[in-house]
C-alpha positions as CSV (number, residue, x, y, z in Angstrom):
1,D,-8.3,60.3,-127.1
2,T,-11.3,61.4,-126.5
3,S,-14.3,58.5,-125.9
4,P,-17.4,58.6,-127.6
5,H,-19.5,59.1,-124.6
6,H,-17.4,62.9,-124.2
7,T,-17.7,63.4,-127.5
8,H,-21.1,63.1,-127.7
9,L,-21.6,65.3,-125.0
10,H,-19.1,68.4,-125.8
11,H,-20.6,68.3,-129.7
12,G,-23.8,67.3,-129.5
13,T,-25.3,69.7,-132.2
14,T,-26.8,67.3,-134.6
15,S,-29.6,64.1,-134.5
16,D,-26.8,61.9,-135.5
17,N,-25.2,62.3,-132.0
18,S,-28.3,62.3,-130.3
19,M,-29.2,58.5,-130.8
20,P,-28.8,56.0,-128.9
21,Q,-25.9,53.4,-129.7
22,K,-27.4,50.1,-130.6
23,G,-25.6,46.7,-128.9
24,E,-23.6,46.0,-132.1
25,E,-21.9,49.6,-131.8
26,K,-21.5,49.2,-128.2
27,H,-19.7,45.9,-129.1
28,I,-17.7,47.4,-131.8
29,E,-16.7,50.1,-129.6
30,S,-15.2,47.5,-126.8
31,Q,-13.3,46.1,-129.6
32,F,-11.9,48.9,-130.9
33,E,-10.6,49.9,-127.4
34,Y,-9.1,46.8,-126.8
35,A,-7.1,47.2,-130.2
36,K,-6.0,50.4,-128.9
37,S,-4.4,48.9,-125.2
38,L,-2.6,46.6,-127.8
39,C,-1.5,48.9,-130.1
40,T,2.8,49.3,-129.1
41,N,3.9,52.4,-131.6
42,P,2.3,55.5,-133.4
43,S,1.9,53.9,-136.8
44,Q,-0.8,51.3,-135.2
45,K,-2.4,53.8,-133.6
46,A,-2.6,55.7,-136.3
47,T,-4.3,53.0,-138.2
48,L,-6.5,52.4,-135.7
49,N,-7.8,55.6,-135.8
50,V,-8.6,55.3,-139.6
51,A,-10.3,52.3,-139.1
52,R,-12.6,53.7,-136.3
53,A,-13.2,57.5,-138.3
54,E,-14.2,54.7,-141.3
55,Y,-16.8,53.1,-139.2
56,Y,-18.2,56.0,-137.6
57,L,-18.5,57.6,-141.0
58,S,-20.4,54.1,-142.3
59,K,-22.7,55.0,-139.4
60,G,-23.4,58.2,-140.5
61,R,-21.9,59.9,-137.1
62,T,-19.4,62.3,-138.6
63,E,-18.2,64.6,-135.8
64,L,-16.8,61.4,-133.9
65,A,-15.6,60.3,-137.7
66,A,-13.7,64.0,-137.7
67,K,-12.5,63.7,-134.2
68,Y,-10.3,60.3,-135.3
69,L,-9.4,61.7,-138.9
70,A,-7.9,64.7,-137.2
71,Q,-5.8,62.6,-135.1
72,C,-4.4,60.6,-138.1
73,P,-0.9,61.8,-139.6
74,S,-1.1,63.6,-143.1
75,S,1.1,60.4,-144.4
76,I,-1.7,58.5,-143.8
77,M,-4.7,60.6,-144.3
78,P,-4.3,63.8,-146.3
79,F,-5.2,67.3,-144.8
80,A,-6.2,68.3,-148.2
81,D,-8.3,65.0,-149.1
82,T,-9.9,64.9,-146.0
83,S,-10.9,68.3,-145.8
84,A,-12.5,67.7,-149.3
85,R,-14.2,65.0,-148.2
86,L,-16.2,66.4,-145.1
87,A,-17.0,69.8,-147.2
88,L,-18.4,68.8,-150.7
89,P,-21.4,66.9,-149.3
90,M,-22.3,70.3,-148.3
91,L,-22.2,71.2,-152.0
92,G,-24.2,68.1,-153.2
93,M,-21.4,66.6,-154.3
94,E,-20.3,62.6,-152.8
95,E,-16.8,62.0,-152.4
96,G,-16.5,58.5,-151.2
97,N,-18.7,58.6,-148.4
98,S,-21.5,55.9,-147.1
99,I,-25.0,57.2,-147.9
100,K,-25.6,58.1,-144.3
101,A,-22.4,59.9,-144.1
102,N,-23.1,61.9,-146.9
103,E,-26.6,62.8,-145.6
104,S,-25.5,64.1,-142.5
105,L,-22.7,66.3,-143.7
106,A,-25.0,67.9,-146.6
107,N,-27.1,68.9,-143.7
108,S,-24.5,70.3,-141.1
109,N,-20.6,71.5,-141.5
110,M,-20.1,70.6,-137.6
111,A,-18.0,67.3,-138.7
112,L,-15.9,69.9,-140.8
113,I,-15.7,72.2,-138.0
114,T,-14.3,69.8,-135.6
115,F,-12.2,68.0,-137.8
116,L,-10.3,71.6,-138.6
117,T,-10.4,72.9,-134.9
118,D,-8.5,70.1,-133.6
119,K,-6.0,70.7,-136.4
120,M,-6.1,74.4,-135.2
121,K,-5.3,73.2,-131.8
122,S,-2.4,71.2,-132.7
123,A,-1.1,74.2,-135.0
124,K,-1.8,76.2,-131.9
125,L,0.8,73.8,-129.5
126,K,3.7,74.4,-132.4
127,N,2.8,78.0,-132.8
128,D,2.0,77.4,-136.5
129,T,0.8,81.0,-137.1
130,V,0.3,80.8,-140.5
131,I,-1.5,77.6,-140.4
132,C,-3.5,79.4,-137.5
133,T,-4.2,82.3,-139.2
134,M,-5.7,80.0,-142.4
135,L,-7.5,78.0,-140.4
136,G,-8.8,80.3,-138.0
137,S,-10.5,82.1,-140.9
138,W,-12.3,78.9,-142.3
139,L,-13.8,78.3,-139.3
140,A,-14.9,81.7,-138.5
141,E,-17.0,81.4,-142.1
142,L,-18.0,77.7,-141.0
143,H,-19.6,79.0,-137.7
144,L,-21.2,81.8,-139.4
145,H,-22.6,80.1,-142.2
146,E,-23.6,77.1,-139.3
147,R,-25.4,79.9,-137.7
148,E,-27.2,81.1,-140.6
149,R,-29.1,77.2,-141.3
150,D,-31.9,76.3,-139.8
151,G,-33.0,72.6,-139.1
152,S,-34.3,72.1,-142.5
153,G,-30.7,73.0,-144.0
154,K,-31.9,76.5,-145.7
155,P,-29.9,79.5,-145.0
156,V,-31.8,81.9,-142.8
157,Y,-29.6,85.8,-142.4
158,L,-30.0,87.0,-138.8
159,R,-30.3,90.7,-139.4
160,R,-29.9,91.5,-135.8
161,N,-32.3,89.4,-134.4
162,H,-30.9,87.6,-131.6
163,R,-34.0,85.7,-130.3
164,H,-33.5,83.5,-133.8
165,V,-29.8,82.9,-132.9
166,P,-29.3,78.7,-132.6
167,P,-28.5,78.9,-128.9
168,V,-25.9,76.0,-129.6
169,S,-24.6,77.5,-132.7
170,H,-24.2,81.0,-131.0
171,A,-22.4,79.4,-127.6
172,L,-19.9,77.5,-130.2
173,L,-18.9,80.8,-132.1
174,H,-18.5,83.0,-129.3
175,Q,-16.3,79.8,-127.8
176,F,-13.8,79.7,-130.7
177,L,-13.7,83.5,-130.9
178,S,-12.3,83.2,-127.3
179,S,-10.3,80.3,-127.5
180,F,-8.2,81.2,-130.4
181,V,-8.4,85.0,-130.1
182,K,-4.9,85.3,-129.6
183,D,-3.8,83.1,-132.6
184,M,-5.7,84.3,-135.3
185,D,-5.7,87.6,-137.6
186,P,-7.9,90.0,-135.8
187,K,-8.5,92.3,-138.7
188,V,-9.3,89.3,-141.1
189,I,-11.8,87.8,-138.5
190,V,-13.6,91.3,-137.8
191,N,-13.5,91.4,-141.4
192,I,-15.4,88.4,-141.7
193,L,-17.3,88.9,-138.5
194,S,-18.7,92.3,-140.1
195,S,-19.5,91.3,-143.6
196,H,-22.3,88.6,-141.9
197,D,-24.7,90.7,-140.6
198,I,-24.7,89.8,-137.3
199,S,-24.7,92.6,-134.4
200,A,-21.8,94.3,-132.8
201,G,-22.4,92.7,-129.6
202,E,-21.5,89.4,-130.5
203,C,-18.3,90.4,-132.0
204,A,-17.3,93.0,-129.4
205,G,-15.5,90.7,-126.9
206,F,-13.1,89.7,-129.7
207,S,-12.8,92.7,-131.5
208,A,-11.8,94.4,-128.2
209,A,-9.3,91.8,-127.5
210,A,-7.8,92.2,-130.9
211,G,-7.6,96.0,-130.5
212,D,-9.4,96.9,-134.0
213,I,-12.8,97.9,-133.4
214,N,-13.4,100.1,-136.1
215,A,-15.1,97.1,-138.0
216,A,-17.1,96.2,-135.5
217,V,-18.5,99.8,-134.5
218,N,-19.2,100.3,-138.3
219,A,-21.1,96.8,-138.4
220,A,-23.4,98.0,-135.7
221,L,-24.0,101.2,-136.8
222,F,-25.1,100.7,-140.4
223,G,-27.5,97.8,-139.7
224,E,-31.6,98.0,-140.4
225,D,-31.9,98.6,-136.2
226,E,-30.1,101.9,-135.6
227,K,-31.2,102.4,-132.5
228,A,-29.9,98.7,-131.2
229,G,-26.6,99.2,-133.3
230,A,-26.2,102.4,-131.7
231,L,-26.2,100.8,-128.2
232,D,-24.2,97.7,-129.5
233,A,-21.5,100.3,-130.7
234,L,-21.3,102.0,-127.4
235,R,-20.6,98.2,-126.0
236,V,-18.1,97.6,-128.2
237,L,-16.3,101.1,-127.0
238,N,-16.8,100.3,-123.3
239,D,-15.8,97.3,-123.6
240,S,-12.5,98.6,-125.5
241,A,-9.2,100.0,-123.8
242,I,-10.0,103.7,-124.0
243,E,-6.3,104.3,-125.9
244,N,-8.2,101.9,-128.8
245,A,-11.7,103.3,-128.1
246,E,-10.9,106.7,-127.8
247,P,-10.4,108.2,-131.3
248,Y,-14.1,106.2,-132.4
249,Y,-15.7,107.7,-130.1
250,Y,-15.0,111.5,-131.5
251,K,-15.9,109.7,-134.6
252,H,-19.0,108.4,-134.1
253,A,-20.3,111.2,-131.4
254,L,-23.0,112.6,-133.2
255,V,-24.5,109.2,-134.4
256,L,-24.5,107.7,-131.3
257,L,-25.9,111.0,-129.7
258,S,-28.5,111.0,-132.5
259,R,-29.8,107.3,-132.1
260,A,-28.8,106.9,-128.1
261,P,-28.7,110.1,-126.5
262,M,-28.5,109.2,-122.8
263,A,-26.8,106.0,-123.6
264,A,-24.0,107.9,-124.9
265,A,-23.9,110.7,-122.9
266,K,-23.3,108.1,-119.9
267,S,-20.7,106.3,-121.7
268,F,-19.1,109.6,-122.3
269,L,-19.4,110.2,-119.1
270,A,-18.0,106.8,-117.7
271,R,-14.4,107.4,-120.1
272,Y,-14.0,110.9,-119.2
273,P,-11.9,109.8,-115.9
274,E,-9.6,108.1,-118.4
275,G,-8.5,110.9,-120.6
276,L,-11.7,111.1,-123.1
277,S,-11.7,115.0,-123.7
278,E,-14.9,116.6,-123.2
279,T,-13.5,119.7,-125.5
280,K,-13.2,116.9,-128.7
281,L,-17.0,115.8,-127.9
282,L,-18.3,119.5,-127.5
283,P,-18.9,120.0,-131.4
284,A,-21.0,116.8,-131.4
285,F,-23.4,118.0,-128.4
286,M,-23.6,121.2,-130.5
287,Q,-24.6,119.4,-133.3
288,Y,-27.0,117.6,-131.6
289,E,-28.5,120.3,-130.1
290,R,-28.6,121.9,-133.4
291,Q,-31.0,119.2,-134.7
292,R,-33.1,119.2,-132.2
293,A,-34.1,122.7,-132.6
294,E,-34.5,122.1,-136.1
295,T,-36.9,119.0,-135.5
296,K,-39.0,121.8,-133.3
297,N,-38.9,124.6,-136.0
298,P,-42.2,124.4,-138.6
299,L,-40.2,126.7,-140.6
300,V,-37.5,124.4,-141.0
301,E,-37.7,121.6,-143.8
302,Q,-37.9,118.5,-141.5
303,K,-35.7,115.6,-143.0
304,N,-36.6,112.0,-143.1
305,N,-34.8,110.9,-139.8
306,S,-36.4,108.5,-138.2
307,A,-33.7,107.0,-135.9
308,F,-33.2,110.9,-134.5
309,V,-33.9,110.6,-130.7
310,D,-34.8,114.3,-129.2
311,D,-33.5,114.1,-125.3
312,E,-33.3,117.1,-123.6
313,N,-31.6,116.0,-120.4
314,A,-28.7,114.5,-122.4
315,S,-26.5,117.0,-123.2
316,V,-27.2,118.6,-120.0
317,K,-26.5,115.8,-118.1
318,Y,-22.7,115.1,-119.6
319,L,-21.6,118.8,-119.3
320,E,-22.5,118.8,-115.6
321,G,-21.2,115.4,-115.1
322,V,-17.9,116.8,-116.6
323,I,-17.9,119.9,-114.3
324,A,-18.6,118.0,-111.2
325,Q,-14.9,115.7,-112.2
326,G,-13.0,118.7,-112.5
327,S,-13.0,120.0,-116.1
328,R,-12.5,123.6,-116.3
329,S,-12.9,124.1,-119.8
330,R,-14.5,127.4,-120.6
331,A,-15.8,126.0,-123.3
332,V,-18.1,123.6,-121.8
333,F,-18.8,126.4,-118.5
334,N,-20.2,128.6,-121.7
335,Y,-22.0,125.9,-123.6
336,L,-23.7,124.8,-120.4
337,T,-25.2,128.0,-119.4
338,S,-26.1,128.2,-122.9
339,L,-28.4,125.6,-122.4
340,Y,-29.8,126.5,-119.0
341,A,-30.7,130.2,-120.5
342,A,-32.8,128.3,-123.2
343,M,-34.5,126.4,-120.5
344,N,-38.0,127.6,-119.1
345,D,-37.0,127.0,-115.7
346,E,-34.6,129.3,-114.4
347,G,-33.7,127.3,-110.9
348,P,-30.4,125.2,-112.8
349,L,-29.3,128.2,-114.1
350,F,-29.2,130.0,-111.2
351,R,-27.9,127.4,-109.1
352,F,-25.2,127.2,-111.7
353,L,-24.4,130.5,-111.4
354,S,-24.6,130.8,-107.6
355,T,-21.9,127.9,-107.2
356,H,-19.3,129.3,-110.0
357,V,-19.8,132.8,-109.6
358,P,-17.3,134.8,-107.2
359,P,-18.6,137.8,-105.5
360,S,-17.3,141.4,-107.0
361,V,-14.1,142.8,-105.1
362,S,-15.5,145.5,-103.0
363,S,-14.8,148.9,-104.5
364,S,-14.4,150.8,-101.3
365,N,-11.5,148.5,-100.1
366,S,-9.3,148.9,-103.4
367,G,-6.6,151.3,-104.3
368,G,-8.1,152.9,-107.2
369,I,-9.6,152.4,-110.7
370,S,-6.3,150.2,-111.8
371,E,-5.9,148.4,-109.0
372,L,-10.1,147.4,-109.4
373,M,-9.0,146.0,-112.9
374,L,-6.3,144.7,-112.5
375,K,-8.4,142.5,-109.8
376,Q,-11.5,142.1,-112.2
377,A,-8.8,140.7,-114.8
378,Q,-7.1,138.2,-112.5
379,E,-10.4,136.8,-111.5
380,E,-11.3,136.7,-115.1
381,M,-8.5,134.7,-116.1
382,S,-8.8,132.3,-113.0
383,S,-12.5,131.5,-113.3
384,P,-13.6,129.1,-116.2
385,L,-16.9,130.9,-116.6
386,D,-17.0,133.8,-118.9
387,K,-18.9,135.8,-117.1
388,S,-19.6,138.4,-120.2
389,H,-20.7,136.0,-122.5
390,A,-22.9,134.2,-120.1
391,L,-24.7,137.9,-119.4
392,R,-24.9,138.8,-123.0
393,T,-26.5,135.1,-124.0
394,I,-29.4,135.7,-120.6
395,L,-30.0,139.5,-121.7
396,R,-30.7,137.7,-125.0
397,T,-33.3,135.7,-124.2
398,G,-35.3,138.3,-122.7
399,R,-35.9,136.2,-119.3
400,H,-33.8,135.0,-116.2
401,F,-33.6,138.3,-114.9
402,R,-32.6,136.6,-111.6
403,S,-29.9,135.0,-113.2
404,A,-28.3,138.4,-115.2
405,V,-28.3,140.1,-111.8
406,K,-26.4,137.4,-110.6
407,L,-23.9,137.7,-112.9
408,Y,-24.0,141.7,-112.8
409,M,-22.5,141.3,-109.0
410,G,-19.9,139.3,-110.1
411,F,-18.2,142.3,-111.8
412,T,-16.6,144.8,-110.2
413,G,-18.5,148.3,-109.7
414,M,-21.3,146.9,-111.3
415,R,-23.8,146.7,-108.4
416,Q,-25.6,149.7,-110.4
417,Q,-26.9,147.4,-113.3
418,A,-27.8,144.8,-110.8
419,V,-29.9,147.0,-109.0
420,E,-31.6,148.8,-111.5
421,L,-32.4,145.4,-113.7
422,A,-33.6,143.8,-110.2
423,L,-35.9,147.0,-109.7
424,K,-37.5,145.5,-112.9
425,V,-38.3,141.5,-111.6
426,D,-38.0,141.9,-108.0
427,P,-37.7,144.8,-105.9
428,S,-37.2,143.8,-102.5
429,L,-34.1,141.8,-104.4
430,A,-32.9,145.5,-105.5
431,R,-33.4,146.7,-101.9
432,E,-31.0,143.4,-100.5
433,L,-28.5,144.4,-102.8
434,A,-28.4,148.4,-102.0
435,R,-28.4,147.4,-98.5
436,K,-25.2,145.0,-98.9
437,S,-23.4,147.9,-100.5
438,D,-19.7,149.0,-98.7
439,D,-19.3,152.3,-100.5
440,K,-21.5,155.6,-98.5
441,D,-22.1,157.4,-101.8
442,E,-23.0,154.2,-104.0
443,K,-25.4,152.9,-100.8
444,K,-27.2,156.6,-101.3
445,R,-27.5,156.5,-105.6
446,L,-28.8,152.8,-105.4
447,W,-31.8,153.5,-102.5
448,L,-32.5,157.1,-104.9
449,M,-33.1,154.8,-107.7
450,I,-35.2,152.4,-105.6
451,A,-37.1,155.7,-103.9
452,R,-37.5,156.8,-107.6
453,N,-38.9,153.1,-109.1
454,A,-41.0,153.4,-106.3
455,A,-42.8,156.4,-106.7
456,A,-42.7,155.9,-110.4
457,H,-44.9,152.7,-110.4
458,G,-47.1,153.1,-107.4
459,A,-50.8,153.2,-108.0
460,S,-52.1,157.0,-107.9
461,R,-54.9,157.0,-105.7
462,D,-54.3,161.3,-104.6
463,G,-50.4,160.4,-104.8
464,K,-51.2,158.0,-101.3
465,D,-50.0,154.8,-102.7
466,I,-46.7,156.8,-104.0
467,V,-46.1,158.5,-100.8
468,A,-46.6,155.2,-98.8
469,R,-44.5,153.4,-101.4
470,V,-41.5,156.3,-100.7
471,V,-41.7,157.1,-97.3
472,A,-41.1,152.6,-97.1
473,V,-38.3,153.0,-99.1
474,L,-36.6,155.7,-96.3
475,K,-38.0,153.5,-93.2
476,D,-36.1,150.7,-95.3
477,C,-32.8,152.2,-96.0
478,G,-32.2,154.1,-92.8
479,P,-32.5,157.7,-91.8
480,D,-28.2,157.6,-92.8
481,V,-28.7,157.3,-95.7
482,L,-31.7,159.2,-97.6
483,S,-33.6,161.2,-95.7
484,I,-37.4,163.2,-96.5
485,E,-35.8,166.1,-98.7
486,D,-34.1,163.5,-100.8
487,V,-36.9,162.0,-102.1
488,L,-38.9,165.2,-102.3
489,P,-38.3,165.3,-106.1
490,F,-40.1,162.1,-106.6
491,L,-43.4,162.9,-104.8
492,P,-46.4,164.0,-106.9
493,D,-47.0,167.9,-106.8
494,F,-50.6,167.3,-105.2
495,A,-49.4,165.2,-102.6
496,Q,-50.8,166.3,-98.5
497,I,-48.2,167.1,-96.1
498,D,-49.8,164.8,-93.8
499,Q,-49.2,161.7,-95.6
500,F,-45.5,162.3,-94.5
501,K,-45.4,164.7,-91.4
502,D,-43.9,161.9,-89.3
503,E,-40.7,162.0,-91.5
504,I,-40.7,165.6,-91.9
505,C,-41.0,165.9,-87.8
506,D,-38.1,163.6,-87.8
507,A,-36.3,165.7,-90.1
508,L,-36.5,168.7,-88.9
509,A,-35.6,167.3,-85.3
510,S,-32.1,166.1,-86.8
511,Y,-31.4,169.5,-88.3
512,S,-31.9,171.0,-85.1
513,S,-29.9,168.4,-83.3
514,K,-27.0,168.7,-86.2
515,I,-27.5,172.6,-86.0
516,E,-26.7,172.6,-82.2
517,H,-23.4,170.1,-82.7
518,Y,-22.2,172.5,-85.3
519,I,-22.4,175.6,-83.4
520,K,-20.9,173.8,-80.3
521,E,-17.9,172.8,-82.9
522,M,-17.7,176.6,-84.5
523,N,-17.5,177.7,-80.6
524,E,-14.4,175.5,-80.4
525,C,-13.0,176.7,-83.1
526,D,-13.1,180.1,-82.4
527,Q,-11.6,179.4,-78.9
528,T,-8.9,177.5,-80.7
529,C,-8.4,180.6,-83.1
530,D,-7.8,182.9,-80.4
531,T,-5.3,180.8,-78.9
532,L,-3.1,180.6,-81.6
533,R,-3.4,184.5,-82.7
534,D,-2.3,185.1,-78.7
535,E,0.4,182.3,-79.1
536,L,1.7,184.2,-82.5
537,S,1.7,187.6,-80.8
538,R,3.5,186.5,-78.1
539,L,6.1,184.3,-80.6
540,R,6.2,188.0,-82.5
541,S,8.1,189.3,-78.6
542,V,10.2,186.1,-78.2
543,G,14.0,186.0,-78.7
544,V,17.1,184.3,-77.1
545,Q,20.2,185.3,-76.2
546,V,23.3,183.9,-77.0
547,R,26.5,184.3,-74.8
548,T,29.7,185.2,-76.4
549,N,31.5,182.2,-75.6
550,A,28.7,179.8,-76.9
551,R,30.1,176.5,-78.0
552,C,28.3,174.2,-80.1
553,A,26.8,171.6,-78.4
554,F,28.0,168.3,-80.9
555,T,31.7,170.1,-81.9
556,N,32.1,172.1,-78.5
557,K,33.4,174.9,-81.0
558,Y,33.0,178.6,-80.4
559,V,29.8,179.6,-82.6
560,M,31.0,183.3,-83.1
561,E,34.4,182.5,-84.5
562,S,33.0,180.1,-86.8
563,D,32.0,181.2,-90.6
564,E,29.4,178.8,-90.7
565,P,25.5,179.9,-89.6
566,F,24.6,178.3,-86.3
567,Y,21.1,177.7,-84.4
568,A,20.0,178.7,-81.0
569,F,17.1,176.6,-79.3
570,P,14.6,177.5,-76.7
571,S,16.2,174.9,-74.5
572,G,19.3,176.6,-74.6
573,Y,21.7,174.9,-76.6
574,V,23.3,176.5,-79.6
575,V,24.4,173.9,-82.8
576,L,26.2,174.6,-86.1
577,E,24.7,174.1,-89.1
578,K,27.3,171.3,-90.1
579,A,26.5,169.3,-87.1
580,L,22.7,169.9,-86.9
581,K,22.4,168.2,-90.6
582,R,24.9,165.4,-89.4
583,E,22.9,164.7,-86.3
584,V,19.6,165.1,-87.8
585,L,19.8,163.6,-91.1
586,P,19.7,159.8,-90.0
587,H,16.1,160.7,-88.2
588,L,14.8,161.9,-91.9
589,N,12.9,159.7,-94.0
590,E,14.1,159.3,-97.2
591,K,11.7,161.7,-98.8
592,Q,13.4,164.3,-96.6
593,R,17.0,163.6,-96.9
594,D,16.2,164.4,-100.8
595,R,14.6,167.4,-100.5
596,V,17.2,168.7,-97.8
597,K,20.1,168.1,-100.4
598,F,17.9,169.7,-103.0
599,I,17.8,172.7,-101.0
600,D,21.5,173.0,-100.0
601,E,22.5,172.4,-103.7
602,E,20.1,175.3,-104.6
603,L,21.2,177.7,-102.3
604,A,24.6,177.1,-103.5
605,R,23.6,177.9,-107.1
606,L,21.8,181.0,-106.0
607,R,24.7,182.4,-104.2
608,R,27.2,181.7,-107.0
609,L,24.5,183.6,-109.2
610,R,24.2,186.4,-106.3
611,A,28.2,186.9,-106.7
612,T,27.8,187.7,-110.5
613,S,26.8,191.1,-111.6
614,R,23.1,191.2,-112.1
615,A,19.9,193.0,-112.6
616,P,18.6,194.3,-109.3
617,L,15.3,192.8,-110.6
618,E,17.0,189.5,-110.6
619,K,18.9,190.1,-107.5
620,A,15.5,190.5,-105.4
621,K,14.0,188.0,-107.1
622,D,17.3,185.3,-105.8
623,D,16.7,186.7,-102.4
624,F,13.3,186.1,-102.4
625,E,13.7,182.6,-103.2
626,M,16.6,182.0,-101.0
627,D,14.6,183.2,-98.2
628,E,11.8,180.7,-99.3
629,L,14.6,177.8,-99.5
630,Q,16.4,178.8,-96.5
631,N,13.2,178.9,-94.3
632,E,11.8,175.4,-95.6
633,L,15.5,173.9,-94.7
634,D,15.1,175.5,-91.1
635,G,12.0,173.8,-90.7
636,L,13.2,170.5,-91.8
637,I,16.2,170.2,-89.4
638,A,16.0,172.6,-86.9
639,A,12.6,172.0,-86.1
640,E,13.1,170.9,-83.0
641,C,16.0,170.9,-80.4
642,P,18.1,167.7,-81.2
643,L,19.0,167.2,-77.6
644,T,15.9,167.3,-75.8
645,G,13.0,166.8,-79.0
646,S,12.0,163.4,-80.8
647,V,15.7,163.3,-82.0
648,M,17.4,162.6,-78.8
649,V,14.5,159.1,-77.9
650,D,15.3,158.3,-81.0
651,S,18.9,158.0,-80.5
652,I,18.5,156.4,-77.0
653,T,19.5,152.9,-78.1
654,Q,22.4,153.9,-80.3
655,G,25.7,153.8,-78.4
656,F,28.3,156.5,-77.5
657,D,31.3,157.8,-79.8
658,D,34.4,156.9,-78.0
659,D,36.5,159.4,-79.7
660,D,33.8,162.3,-79.5
661,F,33.9,161.4,-75.8
662,E,37.2,161.8,-75.2
663,D,37.7,164.8,-77.2
664,T,34.5,166.6,-75.2
665,F,35.9,165.2,-71.3
């Protein structure tokens, strides 16, 4: 049992519990305690509790009386009668209570709340969920009604103004919800809370623990203070498990962004590592940015939406955050690019592209156009940024050309377009891009573009400034790329030679040096040609003598007695054709071996045709073709002696054939 002093400290919510006890009451209380010590069974204790409750009711101390009434069994004090006795005075109906009791009960529901709370605790100990559900719903309504009453007993509806909430009533409601959150029907309690016009923040703890946060979020968003309601809704969602809160993030994302954009963006970003999808939130950000644009457009009829908050950084902060945390969504990258492009400051866009646009594949290191296109396609697939979309978006704005140049450099083979664009905004950037080109022909084209641009946009004072700018381009690119004659078409007709005579002298000196070099090469070529002619003349008279008893170097057969052709080499060795092929073919590559096989087949075919009766013209044609094929075959298998040339060097690691060795010796 709870002592009167302890009950006074815990439930000191009305004036009757704060009054000092008189000497008579202390004496009666001591007698009750003495009588309690004399009780020997539950029936005697129950009778004593009834007497104590009636005594405190007669004194107007209704909350203390309710504590003792809750300890009485239903057989002595039926639940329905006791509840009606404590509840009806609030409705102006006296129910057999003393005058002081009726006055106290008419001013506060705390006695009934105390009675029902103790009954609910007893039901909780017995795991009686039905009683807990009914009593919990009743207690929730009583706590809320108690909150909505001021000191005079008149209701005051607290429309989200927390400063007018009685602190004791607020604490009791929070304590009640926290204590019995697992013992009540969450949907019923949340509906009761949302039906009383309170903030979502007050029921955030209960709704998060119950797992049904829809009612709490709706109650927050559809109140009068829309911005505070959005913050309360975000608080409810942030305090809830992601698996419960995720659908409501997507459902209310646009409303949350419209009323509290930065807070919503931070909340979305904080839940991204837990699985909150950036692609499902993206439509809400796009709609929010569209509304921002409409509020600034004087041609669009403005809607009366005082709760809309215009924040230009919210969307960018969220998209940057999810990308920094590892998002690879192409839609997110593309939309962030469009937001950057809409800004007046080009810095964020250029830094973003510098980070996420890889350098292009050098065309000089590629095998061909098809390989170049394949590498470009692989880059496009691996990169989350759609460079084509980003380039179109930036060019459509008519500004941020440095960023467009950066994108051009991300494409293979687009350096020329990058230089053309750079010449419009920053000629020094165009020169830097041309200087980095690895292809000699491309580099010359780019520097010619720069020289033409310098001549076209130079100020004309008798052509002096134009010549000076063109000459500066020549010095910048170097003599290996452009010379004076390359840029002469860009100079004005009235330009004087004195303005670029140094360049002309350098060019003439260079030409003179090149001419001397070419003359020297021509003389060397003449000497080489003379040597070749002498060698050819000598070879025409060179012959090889073969003895009648000459044997094949590989088969040891007499070549004169054999029916097949043979080859005589300057080294003195003689080899039959079949043996030569068998020895040389393993040292040829696959293409050469296929060609030898084809020639053999063609020669066999032509020999068969020649054996038939054919016209003289056709025979002559066949003879010519056979001679061409035979010459080609000789070049493939008899280009050098197999025993003294490269074939012998290549076969030095091979072992001897024992059978051939025995046959030979």
